[in-house]
C-alpha positions as CSV (number, residue, x, y, z in Angstrom):
1,M,38.9,-28.6,59.1
2,L,36.6,-26.0,57.6
3,G,34.8,-23.7,59.9
4,F,31.1,-23.9,60.1
5,E,30.6,-20.5,58.3
6,E,32.9,-21.5,55.4
7,T,31.1,-24.8,55.1
8,C,27.8,-23.0,54.7
9,W,29.1,-20.7,52.0
10,Q,30.5,-23.6,50.1
11,S,27.2,-25.4,50.2
12,I,25.4,-22.2,49.0
13,R,27.9,-21.8,46.1
14,E,27.4,-25.5,45.1
15,W,23.6,-25.0,45.3
16,L,23.8,-21.8,43.2
17,I,26.0,-23.6,40.6
18,A,23.4,-26.5,40.5
19,V,20.6,-24.0,40.0
20,G,22.4,-22.2,37.3
21,T,23.2,-25.4,35.5
22,V,19.5,-26.5,35.7
23,G,18.5,-23.0,34.5
24,A,20.8,-23.1,31.5
25,V,19.4,-26.5,30.5
26,L,15.8,-25.3,30.8
27,V,16.7,-22.2,28.7
28,A,18.3,-24.4,26.1
29,L,15.3,-26.8,26.1
30,F,12.5,-24.2,26.0
31,W,13.7,-20.8,25.0
32,E,14.8,-21.7,21.4
33,P,11.4,-23.3,20.5
34,I,9.6,-20.3,22.0
35,R,11.9,-17.9,20.1
36,A,11.5,-19.8,16.9
37,R,7.7,-19.8,17.2
38,W,7.7,-16.0,18.0
39,K,9.9,-15.3,14.9
40,R,7.7,-17.3,12.5
41,P,6.4,-15.3,9.5
42,K,3.2,-13.4,10.1
43,L,1.4,-12.8,6.8
44,D,-1.6,-10.6,6.1
45,L,-3.7,-9.6,3.1
46,S,-5.0,-6.1,2.3
47,F,-6.6,-4.2,-0.5
48,D,-6.8,-0.4,-1.1
49,A,-8.6,0.7,-4.2
50,S,-6.8,4.1,-4.1
51,S,-3.3,2.4,-4.3
52,P,-1.6,0.3,-7.0
53,D,-3.7,-2.6,-5.8
54,A,-6.1,-1.4,-8.5
55,I,-4.0,-0.5,-11.5
56,T,-4.5,0.4,-15.2
57,V,-1.7,-0.1,-17.7
58,N,-1.5,0.4,-21.5
59,V,-0.8,-2.8,-23.4
60,D,-0.2,-3.7,-27.0
61,Y,-3.4,-4.5,-28.8
62,P,-2.5,-5.7,-32.4
63,A,-6.1,-6.8,-33.2
64,A,-7.1,-3.1,-33.3
65,G,-4.3,-2.2,-35.8
66,P,-0.6,-1.5,-35.8
67,S,0.8,0.5,-32.9
68,K,-2.5,0.3,-31.1
69,Y,-2.6,0.3,-27.3
70,A,-5.5,-0.4,-25.0
71,P,-5.9,0.2,-21.2
72,S,-5.9,-3.0,-19.2
73,H,-7.5,-2.9,-15.7
74,W,-6.2,-5.1,-12.9
75,L,-7.2,-5.9,-9.3
76,R,-4.5,-7.1,-7.0
77,L,-4.0,-8.0,-3.3
78,N,-1.2,-6.8,-1.1
79,V,0.6,-9.6,0.9
80,S,2.8,-8.4,3.7
81,N,5.1,-10.1,6.2
82,R,5.4,-8.5,9.7
83,P,8.8,-6.8,10.5
84,R,11.3,-8.7,12.7
85,R,10.0,-12.1,11.6
86,R,11.7,-14.7,9.5
87,S,11.3,-14.6,5.7
88,A,8.2,-16.4,4.5
89,H,9.0,-19.1,2.0
90,E,6.7,-20.8,-0.6
91,V,4.0,-18.2,0.0
92,R,0.8,-18.9,-1.9
93,V,-2.7,-17.3,-2.1
94,L,-5.2,-20.0,-3.0
95,V,-8.7,-19.6,-4.3
96,T,-10.6,-22.4,-2.5
97,S,-14.0,-21.5,-3.9
98,V,-16.0,-19.0,-5.9
99,H,-19.7,-18.3,-5.3
100,R,-21.9,-16.1,-7.5
101,L,-24.1,-13.9,-5.3
102,G,-27.7,-12.9,-5.7
103,P,-29.2,-9.4,-5.3
104,D,-29.5,-9.9,-1.5
105,G,-25.8,-10.9,-1.2
106,T,-26.4,-14.6,-0.5
107,A,-24.6,-17.3,-2.5
108,V,-26.8,-18.7,-5.3
109,E,-24.2,-20.8,-7.1
110,R,-20.8,-22.3,-6.5
111,L,-18.7,-22.2,-9.7
112,P,-17.1,-25.4,-10.9
113,L,-13.6,-24.3,-10.0
114,D,-11.2,-26.4,-8.0
115,T,-8.7,-24.9,-5.6
116,V,-6.2,-22.9,-7.7
117,A,-3.4,-20.4,-6.9
118,L,-3.3,-16.7,-7.8
119,I,-0.4,-15.5,-9.8
120,W,2.2,-13.2,-8.3
121,S,2.6,-9.8,-9.9
122,N,5.6,-8.5,-11.9
123,L,7.5,-11.7,-12.4
124,K,9.1,-12.6,-15.7
125,K,7.5,-16.1,-15.5
126,A,4.1,-16.7,-14.1
127,S,4.4,-18.3,-10.7
128,D,2.1,-19.3,-7.8
129,V,4.9,-19.2,-5.1
130,T,7.2,-16.5,-3.9
131,E,9.4,-15.5,-0.9
132,I,8.5,-12.4,1.3
133,P,11.3,-11.1,3.6
134,P,10.3,-9.5,7.0
135,G,8.8,-6.0,6.7
136,V,8.2,-6.4,2.9
137,D,5.1,-6.7,0.9
138,R,4.3,-8.1,-2.5
139,R,1.3,-8.1,-4.8
140,V,-0.7,-11.0,-6.2
141,D,-3.0,-10.6,-9.2
142,V,-6.7,-11.4,-8.6
143,A,-8.4,-10.5,-11.9
144,N,-8.3,-8.3,-14.9
145,L,-11.1,-7.0,-17.1
146,I,-11.4,-8.4,-20.6
147,W,-13.8,-8.0,-23.5
148,A,-15.0,-10.7,-25.9
149,T,-14.4,-9.1,-29.3
150,N,-11.3,-7.9,-31.2
151,Q,-12.6,-4.4,-31.3
152,L,-11.8,-2.0,-28.5
153,P,-14.9,-1.3,-26.5
154,R,-16.4,2.2,-26.2
155,D,-16.8,3.7,-22.8
156,G,-20.1,2.5,-21.4
157,A,-20.2,-0.7,-23.5
158,T,-21.3,-3.8,-21.7
159,G,-20.4,-7.5,-22.0
160,C,-16.9,-7.4,-20.3
161,E,-15.8,-10.3,-18.1
162,A,-13.5,-10.6,-15.1
163,E,-10.7,-13.1,-15.7
164,L,-9.3,-14.7,-12.5
165,Q,-5.5,-14.8,-12.7
166,V,-4.9,-18.4,-11.5
167,I,-2.5,-21.3,-12.0
168,P,-3.2,-23.8,-13.4
169,E,-5.5,-22.1,-15.9
170,P,-8.8,-24.1,-15.8
171,S,-10.2,-25.7,-19.0
172,A,-13.3,-24.2,-20.8
173,R,-12.4,-20.8,-19.5
174,R,-14.0,-21.5,-16.1
175,N,-11.9,-18.6,-14.6
176,R,-13.9,-16.1,-16.7
177,L,-16.7,-14.5,-14.7
178,A,-19.7,-12.9,-16.4
179,A,-21.1,-9.7,-15.0
180,G,-22.1,-10.0,-11.4
181,R,-20.9,-10.1,-7.8
182,Y,-18.8,-13.0,-6.5
183,R,-17.5,-14.1,-3.2
184,L,-13.9,-15.5,-3.3
185,D,-12.8,-17.7,-0.5
186,L,-9.0,-17.6,-0.1
187,A,-6.2,-19.3,1.9
188,L,-2.9,-17.6,2.5
189,S,-0.2,-20.2,3.2
190,A,3.5,-20.5,3.5
191,R,6.1,-23.2,4.6
192,D,5.8,-24.1,8.3
193,V,3.0,-21.6,8.8
194,D,-0.7,-22.3,9.5
195,A,-2.8,-21.1,6.6
196,R,-5.1,-18.1,7.1
197,R,-8.5,-17.9,5.6
198,F,-10.0,-14.8,4.0
199,S,-13.0,-13.9,1.9
200,L,-13.7,-10.9,-0.3
201,L,-16.2,-9.7,-2.9
202,L,-15.4,-9.2,-6.6
203,K,-17.7,-6.8,-8.3
204,A,-17.7,-6.8,-12.1
205,D,-20.9,-5.4,-13.7
206,G,-19.6,-5.9,-17.2
207,V,-19.4,-2.1,-18.1
208,W,-16.2,-0.8,-19.7
209,Q,-14.6,2.5,-19.0
210,S,-11.1,3.3,-20.3
211,D,-10.4,5.8,-17.6
212,A,-8.7,4.4,-14.5
213,A,-10.7,6.7,-12.1
214,A,-14.1,5.7,-13.7
215,I,-13.6,2.0,-13.8
216,G,-13.5,1.6,-10.0
217,T,-17.3,1.9,-9.8
218,H,-17.7,-1.1,-12.2
219,F,-14.7,-3.3,-11.4
220,T,-13.4,-3.6,-7.8
221,L,-12.8,-5.7,-4.7
222,E,-14.8,-5.1,-1.5
223,G,-15.2,-6.5,2.0
224,L,-11.9,-8.3,2.5
225,K,-12.0,-10.0,5.9
226,S,-10.1,-12.6,7.8
227,E,-12.0,-15.8,8.6
228,S,-9.2,-17.2,10.9
């Protein structure tokens, strides 16, 4: 027969084993879902006018003659995924609405533009989706500045338009914005991630400047903020 002390220790060991088994089951049931949720992609939007978010490149312009080049001004948003998270798949930046603003900054008109997606920068083929690994950022095109004639505009000329870079391209050139200030409502989405809402102001007063440093006062993005 076992002594009383040995019987107690055996009971304690059996109790500890049972507790450990239950603990392992609880960890298996709850830790992995918690870990998976913590590792989900964390996406954010930013804009810095002094960075390549605002860029000017020289492009071929055959309408002005052979071997002619023209500066092309672009505004882009930076999309980042937080380090030590999973890769974000099927990332999209959607334009959910566009409002023209009055002098006091209030919306005076909602443009007839359905929800469309912005185009990712620097891809061989225009696409509205991409993958962003952890700790990596990518840029998405918002708008470029265009002029209505085949002649290169002189510095200070007016009549330029901001062309939203969206897929699918709307009919009747509804993605071309005349001079003014506009509020863009955006949704940043990815697979298995709740969409985040943002808004920003697009300023395009219609004035052309060929110099990259000078165009920023006439064509820029302002007031990017998260709504969710």
